[in-house]
N, C-alpha and C positions, 0 to 999 in steps of 0.2 A: 574214593568209592563212587562209581558212577550212580547217580540218582535215577531211579525207575521213573518212566514218564508218568506213571499214575500219580506218583507222589508229587513231581514238579507241576503237574496240572492242578492238584489239590491246594498246594502251597499259593499258586497264583490267585486262585479262587479265594481263599482266606483272606489273603492281603488286600484284594479288591472288595470284598465283602465289608471287611472292617474299616477300609477307606471311606466308604460311604456311611457306616453305620456307627462307628465307634473310633474315631481317628486316633485317639491316645493309644489304642492298642494295635493299631495298622503297622507300625515298623516292627512290631514283635512276632506278628501272626506267621510269616512265611519262614523266618529264619529259627524260631522256636520249633515250628512244625518239623522243619528238615534237619534240626541240630544233631539228632542221633544218627541219621543216615549219612549226613555230611561227615561228622566229626568222629564217631566211636564204632562203626562197623567195619571190620575189615576181613577181605578174604584171604585166608592162609594158604600157604603153597600146595596144601594137600586138598584144595578145593572147598575146605570147611570155613565156617564164619565165626569170628570171635567178635564180642562186644564189650569194650571197656566202658567204666562208667563216666569218663570224661578225665578228670584230673588225676585219676588213680588208673595205672595201666593194667588191670586186672578184671576179669568177667565175673561179676557178682550173678548168681542165680537169679535172685529177686529182681536186681535192677535190670539186668538185660532183658528179662521178660516184660516188665513195665515199659521200657524204652521202646520195644518194637511193636508192643500189642496194638496201639492205636493205627499202625499201618496195616493191620490184618485186613480191614474191611475194603481195602483197595486192592487186595491180592487176586481175587477171583478172575479177572481178564488181564492180569498182568504177570506173564510167566517169569520175566526178570525179578519182579518182587518176590514171587512164589520161591524161586531159587534161593534168594537171601533168608527168607524167613524160615524155609525147611531146613536150611543150613544152621541157622541159630538154634532151632528145635533139636536138631540132631546133636549139636555140641553140647546142649544142657544135658541131653541123655548121656551122652558119653561122660560127661564129669560127675553126675550123680552116681553112675556105676562105679568111678574110680573112689569116689569117697563121699556117702551121703551124710557126713557130718560136717563137711566143708562148705562154707559160705561163698568163697571166691576162689578163682582159679588162674593159673598163669596160660599165657598163650602157648607154651611148650613146658616140657617138663626140665625147667631150668633151676628150679630149687629157689627161685628168689621169693621174696615175700616175708612173712614174720616167720621167725625161729622160735615158736613157743613150746612149752613143756605138754606135749600131746604126741598123738601118733602122726608123725610128718610124711609128707608125700611130695616129691619134686614137682608135681602138677598143681598142688595146692598154694595159693597165697595166703589164705587165711582160714583157719579150721574152728570158728565160732559157729557152734551148731545153733541154728534158727529154724524153726519149723516153717517159716514162711518160705525158707529157700528151697525146700522141697515141695511145695504147693505152686510155686511160681511155674515151673516147667509144665505141669498138670493143666494149669489155667490157659497157658499159652497154646498148648497142643489142642486142647479142647476148642477153644474158640477159633482156632484156624480151620479145625475139620468142620465145625458147624457153619462157618461162614462161607467156606470155599467148597465144602463137598469133597475135599482131597482126603483120602485116608491112607496115602504111601508114607505118610510121615510115622506111621505107627509099625517100625521096624522091629526086629528082635531086641535090638539095643533098649528101644522105648519100653519095651514090654519088660525086660529086666530091669528098667529104672522104676517101673511101677512096683515091681516085686521088692526092690531095695527099700522104696519109700513106704510101702506098708510095712515090711518087716522091721524098719527104723522107728515108725510111730508106734507099732506094737509094743517093741522093747521098752520104748520111753514111756509107756503107760504105767510102768513099775520102774523108775530111774534106779533103783536100788540094785537092779541086775544088768545096769547099762555098762558097756565097756568104754564110755567116753569120758574123757577128763579134760581139763585145759586150765593151763596157768601161764600166765604172762607176768613177768618180773620187771621192777623199776617202772611201774606204769601207774595210772590212775586207777582206783579201785574198780571203776566200772569196765575195765578193760579186761579183767580176769575173773574167774570164779571163785567164792569162797569154799571153806570146807574142802581144803587141800586140792582143789580143782573140780570137786564133785557138784557143787552147788549146796545151797541148803537143804535139809530134808523136806520131803514132801509126802503126802499121803497119796494113796492110790484112789484116783476118784474116775477114772474112764478117760479123761483127757491125757493129752501126750504132752511130756515135758519139753520145756525149750530153755537152753542155756542162756541164750541172748535175744534181745529185741531186735527189730528191724534196723534201729539205729545203730546195731553192732555193740551196744551196752549191755551188760549182764543183767538178766532178770532179778529182781528182788526176791520173789517167789516164782517158783518154777512153771506155773501153768499160767501162760500168756493167753489171756482169753480171746483177743482178736485173732492171734495166730490159729488157736484152735477153731475158731469159725471158720477161717480160710480153710483149713484142714478138712473140716466137715464138706464144704463145697467140693475142694479138690478131688476129694475121695468119692464123691458122687459122680464127679465127672469121669474119674478113673473107672468106677463100676461100668459106667455107660460104654466107655471105650472098649474095656475088656469084654463085654457082652456083644456089642454090636459089630466091632471090628476084628477082636482076636477071636471071639466064639469061645471065649475062656470063663465058663461059669464059675468055676472053682475060686479063680482069683475075683472075678466079679463080686462073688458072694462075700469074699473076706473084706473087699473095699467098702461094700455096703454095711456089714456088721461094725467095721471099725468106726466107720463113718456116725452110726447110731450110737456106739457107746461114748464117742466124743461129744456128740450132741447131748446126751443124757448127762454127762459131766458137767457141761457148761451149764445145764438147766438146774442141776442139783447143787453145783458149788460155785458158779460164777456170778450170782447175782446177789445185791445188797440191798436192803430196805434203807433208803436214806431219808431223813426227817425232812428234807425240804423238797426234794425230787421224785419221791416215791421209790418204787423198785428200779434199780440201774443196774447195767452190767459193771462189774470191776475190771480194771485192767488187768489184774495179775492176782492169783491166790496161791496158797500152798495145800488147800485142802484140809487144813487143819483149823480153818476159823480165822485165818489172818488174810488181809485184803490190802491191795494198792489202788486207791481210788484216784485215777489220773487218766490222762491220755498224752501219747506222744505224736507228734505230726506226722513221723513218717508211717507209712501204710505197710502193712495191715494195722490199723488203728481202729477204735472202737468208733470214731466218728465215720470210717470208711464202710461200716457194715453194709449198706445198701449197694455201694459201688462193688463190692467183693460178691454181691449176690446172696449174701445170708439172710437178709430180711428186706421188707419194703421200706420206702421212705417214711411212710406212714404208720409204720408199726408203734404200737404205743411205748412198748419197753425201750424202743430206739429213740424215740421222741424224748422220754424222760431222761435217758442217758446223754442225749445230745443237747438238752437244755443245762445239764450240768457240765458238759464238755466245754461248752462255748460261754463259761462264767468263770468269775474270779475264783469260784471254789475249786476248779480243777487247778492245780498247783503249777501247771504249765500252759495256762492261757495268759498271754500278756498282753498290755495294752500300753501305747506310747502316745505322743503327741499327733502322730501322723497315721499310724496303723495299729491293728490289733489283731489277735489271732492265736493259733496254738503254736507252741514251741516244743522244746525236748530237752532232756538233761544232758543230751550228747553234745549241746551247742552253748555258747555263752548265756548265763542267766539273763533272761528277759528278751532274747531274741525270738523273733517270729519266723515262722518257716513258710515259704511259697507254697510248697506242696500242701500245707495246712489249710491255707487260703482257697486253693484251687479245690481240694476236697470238700471243703465247706461249701462251695459253689455247686460241685458235682452232686451232691447229696441232698440240697435244698430243694424246697417245694415253694419257696417264697421270692417271688420276682424281684422284690425290694433287696431282700438279703443278697441274691446274686447280683445285683447291679452294685451293691455296696462291696462286695468281693473284687469285681471287676475295677471298681475304683481305686481300691487298694493295690491290686496287681498293677495297674497303670502308672502308679506314682511312687513305686518302691523297687524298680529295677536299677536305680541309681544312674539313668542314662545309658545304661548298657544295651538296652533292648534285649536282655536274656533274664531269665529267673536265676535266682542263687539257692543255695541251701537255706541259710538264715539271715536274718539282718535285724538291725537294731530299729525298733518301730518308731523311735523318734528321730533317728539320723540314718535313714536307708543306705547313705553311702558306705556305711559300716557293714560289712557283710562277709559270710563265709562261702568258700567255693565258688569262684567265677565261672566254673565250667562243670555244671551239674546236669547231665543230659536228661536225666529221669524227669527233673523239675520242669525242664522246657518242654518235654514231650508231652507230660501230663498237663500242663497248661494249654498246649495247642489241641490236645484232645477236648478240653473244656471249650476252647474256641470253635472248634469244628462241631461238636454237639450243638451249640447254641445256634451256629449256622444253620445247620440241618433242621433245626426246630423252628427257624424263622423267628428267633427271640426278638430281634429288633425290627 
């Protein structure tokens, strides 16, 4: 992939800035910033663009949006970058219209990927239904429009995508009437849905059901709170797009009403009074009074609420929740002799995620906390000068996924943000 000039210039600026201000991060700055564009973006024969996650040759809706989002701010004056980003946005719309329940897709209708007990499609690599997979294309399209002023991305297929997303979220407000099922055999329990592939029973709450978390692990309880928070924001973005760009008030109204119903569900069912931290958000609930109090480093996470646009960094409920998340009371917060941070049940017990440390810095209002996160990032890349999925916080040389582009791009987004703010 030919790197657009605007990105090459920014990469050079990042490297120069950190060479002067934080030498330990300088070797990572440029190559992490360019990693997605250099190694994961591909123009297909039909002119469209396909984005793999890194070491897996499939395009995840969530990952691809997150991987290219930090490039959007440089696209306004760079037609070459516009072409790439608009190609990714169009590809996401195409995929959602093929199957809104799928989370990852093939480069062509090759039929490769997981052969699970579900409704199969040759375009689909994996059909784990994750609410955030449908939110991600709306986030990317909206920020591209707002940043560049370009509305030609809002094609008929993009409109059809919005309709498919609204229809799917609406059906999954009452999962008992859903056509979706998913079973995988001869696997760990987290790779399949219980209840003969339907998931555990849930109450009707106004929220929308998710089979799987952004880690691709199954939900314990069907209402994944951070994904529903992301859905509220995504639907409000879609409402504005429908109203301003398509002049379609009916669909705009559906988006707005659905966002309100989900938001009410979060407020009515998604919070718990904790004896130590006060009122906090749960990670999952079934609407019957059962809760999962935890967080997973993969985003959307509860830690990422301000990053996702759901609330401000100083929101009292967020601050209560954040204190819980970044403590030993969160069962997936780990500490070793070299590093500490959030991990995930998706990776080895005790392993910390680079995405979690980066997200902690991106959502912090405390300079010392941010500096502490940068210190952890600078000494846990195991000499590779790249971020990884997860690592042993006492032995960072032991890690998972050496080529995980999302972690690299998110880390570069943090470095770019701090440079813009003249943090040093």
